[in-house]
C-alpha angles and dihedrals in degrees: 000000000000129000094267090051092054091048091053091045092051092049092050094048093047089050094052090045090054091052093042088235094159094159094058089039090059090049091053093046093049092057094047121089114247091242090056090047091051092052089046091058090059091055096049126079115257096263095047091047091052091048094052094049091047089056099049106133100228137026092230088059091049091050091052091046091053089048091055098045116109109257091237096054093037096058091064096035093057093056091065095051119100113251098236092049090051093048090051091050093047092053090064097041128098110269095240092049092046090050092049089051094047089052089063091059129088113258095251095050091045091055092050092056091046089055090057094052130082122270091251094052092045093053093049096048092044091049092056095042087055089070117087115261112262095031131114089248091061097052100035125106122226095201106088139114119268126177132197115245094234090063118112121239090247096051089045092057088053087055092051091053090054092048096076090127096048123100116257117348095180089098119039113205120212128210140187124237092278092054094254116148109257105166149324133237135186127238089249090057090050101050092042093052123094111267098248099041113123113241092237087065093059108027124103108245097194099079124179103228143158136215124244090252095048113123116256092233090057087049090055094048092054093049091050095043096052094032092238129174092204136000126212123238121213131183125234089281092054091252111155105240103161151333133243112216125209095255089062090049091053088052088052093051094049090048096046091046092050091047092050094048091050093049093045090050090054101257133108121288089241125100101262102169093103099035129109123271093249091051092050091049093046091051092051097043102079093046094051089050087073089059091047092053092046089054095051090050091049089049092052090045091053090045092050091054097043087076090064094060095045091125092050106044091155091058092050092050090053093048091051090063088065095057097087097052091044097049094034093057091045091052093049091052092047093052092047092054090043093054093047094049093047090049093045090052092047092053095041093245091117125035136185094263094067096064096125096043096049096043090049089049095049092044089058091048089050092049091050093051093041092050090053096048092037090061091045091049095045089054093047093047091053090046097049097037101029085222117119093197093055090049090052095046091051093047097047091044094050093049094048093044094049091048091048092046093051087050094050093043087057100037098051099056092041092051089047090052090048088058096044094255124138103265091215089069087074083075138162099281091057096046092045094049092046093048091046092056098039092040093055092047093051093045094052095040089054090049094045093056099038100041105027 
């Protein structure tokens, strides 16, 4: 649905709520896709959103709507829902979606809900919640079709027909007598095989799989690299315990991309779109402190060098006008290199073992860009100030600063990845503050030696 469609839907829903026309409201909601209802809830005020959710015609629709809600909005929305209603919805949700939803709740409220659920559901959800957040075990589903390798193709087809409620039957996973993953086959392989052929004769033994402790980003990379619709999850004994479907992988990619962008922008990695003003400010405060410290350092560096030009105050004043362009261009190049490296690490194109190669490559790019803009700035400086020395200082400084910035923008995330730290933590504020301080030092050192 496009923006105009959402606007019309919102106006219709609000009009029906004002008239208390709940019969018509139910009809509209029943014809609307759960993903569109989820987005609609974020557009309505709190009271209207709650009324819409309470009037959803079926528990299954409510379950799908909760699954589609943005995590930042959902956390607050769940606090307003009645416990029994929430337990009923969880009972019809996919186990991985339910576990994800329960993880958003405070421990006490989560336990109240688990006490209302059946023993089977409680066991399934508790098992998934036991895995660390961000791992394959947390996002997998345990409701899938598995077949023994001794089964014939004809019998396997009958099992597939019975598995209408199971998650994802495009791939059929085959296990041995102990439940260890032995192979995989597609529906096409199954239906084209002779009736009495054992599955172990037609299955593919080389299976792309992940462990329950594998990071969700690595899961997403494997699914993308091999163009999979699902990927099996095994434990440390190679027992098949779940699968991760492509829709969950898309959620992971969106979540990780959002987290990285927020961190690189100098905010927290959490979803803050629906948070209070105080919470937003508190999340950004520590990151901006790095820029503030960098500014103080740059200020002291400039102050320290100003004494060296005490006899030529006019020259120092002219030089100071070049500081914004020198530091600004360095900051831009540094941020570009940082973005390229963070993206490369996220997609697997770059790894922590290639530090030297990547740093040297970006250093050359920075030198090329710096030389280009160095010549341009030197010519501009000479033209504007009619002083050859000032133009040379500005040109050399911007060239050195851009090369150094490109190297730092590459080096910081690669070092972070080497030490198992999120590369996005080497974000804009750290790059900007470092380049402000180093750029000012380079600029005035060049000026000191060339002019003094």
